[in-house]
Every structure is written in structure tokens, then in C-alpha cells.
N, C-alpha and C positions, 0 to 999 in steps of 0.2 A: 504494500499499500503506499502510495506517494506521501511525503511529509505534508504537502499542501492539503492533502485529503484528510489527514489526521488532524492537522490544526483546524481545518473547517469544521470537522465533526465536533471537536472540542468547543469551539466558539458557537456551535448551533444552540447550545443551552441544554442539551440532552443530558439527562443525569444517568450515569452509568455506575455500575458496581465495580470494585476493584478487579473482579475477575474478568471484566469486559476489556481490560487494557491488553493489547496484543502482545505476544511474546516478543522480548528484546526492547520493550518500551516501558516507559514509566509516566505516571500522572503527577504534574506539578501545578501549583496554584500561583498566578501571576496576577500583581496589581498592587497598587499603592493603597487604595481605599477598598473599592470592591474587587473581589478575587474572581478570575476566571480560570477554569481548569483546562490544561493542555496536556496532550499526550505526545511524548517525544522519544525519539530513539534513545536507548542508553548509551549509544556511541558518543553522544554529545558530552556526557560527563567527562571524557577524556580531553575535550578540546579546551585550550586556554580561554578563549573568549567566554564559553559557558562557565568554566570554572570562576572567572570574574563574578558572574552572576551568583554562584554559589557562596563565594566569599561574602558578597553583600547580604545574602540571606543569613549566613552565619552571624555577621555583625549585627543585623537588625533583630534577629530572633534567637541566636544561639542555636541550641538544638532542640528547643521546645516551639514547634511550629503550630500556630493558633488553627490551622484548617486540618490538623492531624495528618498531614502530608507535607511534601517539600513545598515551601512557600517562597517565591522569589519577590522581594520588594522593588519592581520597577514597573514602568507603565507598559501597557499592552503593545503599543507601537514600537517601542525600543525591542521588546521581546520578540515580536515578529521580525523585526529587522536582524536581530541576532540569529534566529533560527532559520532565516532565509539564506543567510551567509554560510551558516554550517550545513544546510541542505545541498549547497553547491559543492561541497568538498568531497 
């Protein structure tokens, strides 16, 4: 499944159970105020650009994330820009 399809599904507002995350992917919550769920490939975790986002999350929340999952404190547009860059690798 292409990353754009995965991101579109995440943005569609559909609520999914954790078991509906495709193998090799993980769900993250993104947003400064209102959080949106995105499903991303786990390969992003090794990318320096994405690791910067993880560092921001650690600084903001430590390891106690308010949504019960990985929460990234950046705006949606920036997150989409980062994931589109990573999708081209």
C-alpha cells in the first residue's frame, strides 16, 4: 500500500483498532492541539529527519504520551512534508 493512501486513510477520520495497522507500520498521533492519527512505515524510525520529530516528542512528553501512543507535537502540514520527503527515499 502506498504511503499516500495510508496517510489519506489516517486523515479520513476513520477510527481503527490497533490490530488494523498493517504489518510493518505503526500509528502515531500528530498535532499541537488537536491530534490526528497517522499510520507510517516503521522504516521511518531510522531516518534522521523523523528522529528529530521523535526527539521533540521526548522533550514535550517524555515517555508518557497523552494519547496512549506515540504523540508528535508538530503541526499536520509539517508532518506531511516530512513524511512526503521520507516516502521518496
